[in-house]
C-alpha positions as CSV (number, residue, x, y, z in Angstrom):
1,M,-7.2,-9.9,11.9
2,E,-7.7,-9.7,15.7
3,D,-4.7,-10.4,17.8
4,Q,-5.1,-13.5,20.0
5,D,-2.0,-12.8,22.2
6,E,-2.3,-12.2,25.9
7,P,-2.0,-8.6,27.1
8,Q,1.3,-7.4,28.6
9,M,1.1,-7.4,32.3
10,V,2.8,-4.4,34.0
11,Y,3.3,-4.0,37.7
12,N,1.8,-0.7,38.7
13,P,-0.3,-0.9,42.0
14,S,-1.1,2.8,41.9
15,H,-2.9,2.5,38.5
16,P,-6.7,2.7,38.8
17,D,-7.1,-0.4,36.6
18,A,-4.7,-2.5,38.6
19,G,-5.9,-5.8,39.9
20,T,-5.6,-7.0,43.5
21,D,-2.1,-8.3,42.7
22,G,-1.0,-4.8,41.5
23,Y,-0.7,-5.7,37.8
24,V,-2.3,-3.8,34.9
25,A,-3.2,-5.5,31.6
26,M,-1.6,-3.3,29.0
27,P,-2.1,-3.7,25.2
28,N,0.6,-5.6,23.4
29,V,0.8,-3.0,20.5
30,N,4.3,-2.5,19.1
31,V,4.2,1.2,17.9
32,L,7.3,0.8,15.7
33,K,5.9,-2.2,13.9
34,E,2.6,-0.5,13.4
35,M,4.3,2.6,11.9
36,V,6.3,0.4,9.5
37,D,3.2,-1.4,8.4
38,M,1.4,1.9,7.9
39,T,4.3,3.3,5.8
40,S,4.4,0.1,3.7
41,A,0.7,0.4,3.0
42,T,1.0,4.0,2.0
43,R,3.9,3.2,-0.4
44,A,1.9,0.3,-1.9
45,Y,-1.1,2.6,-2.4
46,E,1.1,5.3,-4.1
47,A,2.6,2.7,-6.4
48,N,-0.8,1.3,-7.4
49,T,-2.2,4.8,-8.2
50,T,0.9,5.5,-10.3
51,V,0.3,2.3,-12.3
52,I,-3.4,3.1,-12.8
53,K,-2.5,6.6,-14.0
54,S,0.2,5.2,-16.4
55,A,-2.3,2.7,-17.8
56,K,-4.8,5.5,-18.4
57,R,-2.2,7.7,-20.1
58,M,-1.2,4.8,-22.4
59,A,-4.8,4.0,-23.3
60,L,-5.4,7.6,-24.2
61,K,-2.2,7.8,-26.3
62,A,-3.3,4.6,-28.1
63,L,-6.6,6.2,-28.9
64,E,-4.9,9.4,-30.2
65,I,-2.7,7.2,-32.5
66,R,-5.7,5.6,-34.0
67,R,-7.2,8.9,-35.1
């Protein structure tokens, strides 16, 4: 989902992208929040792969019992 918030305005008149008022539009990315989201996604992926592997093992065991 694209973020609709306004960029963070930082006063830095020496920056090459500064406007006539000396402010630079910086991204409003919170690195800490992004790292937490990435870690949560990684953990969820690991949990899902573990469930799939367990289901596969149980299905194979059920087939072995049937023989």
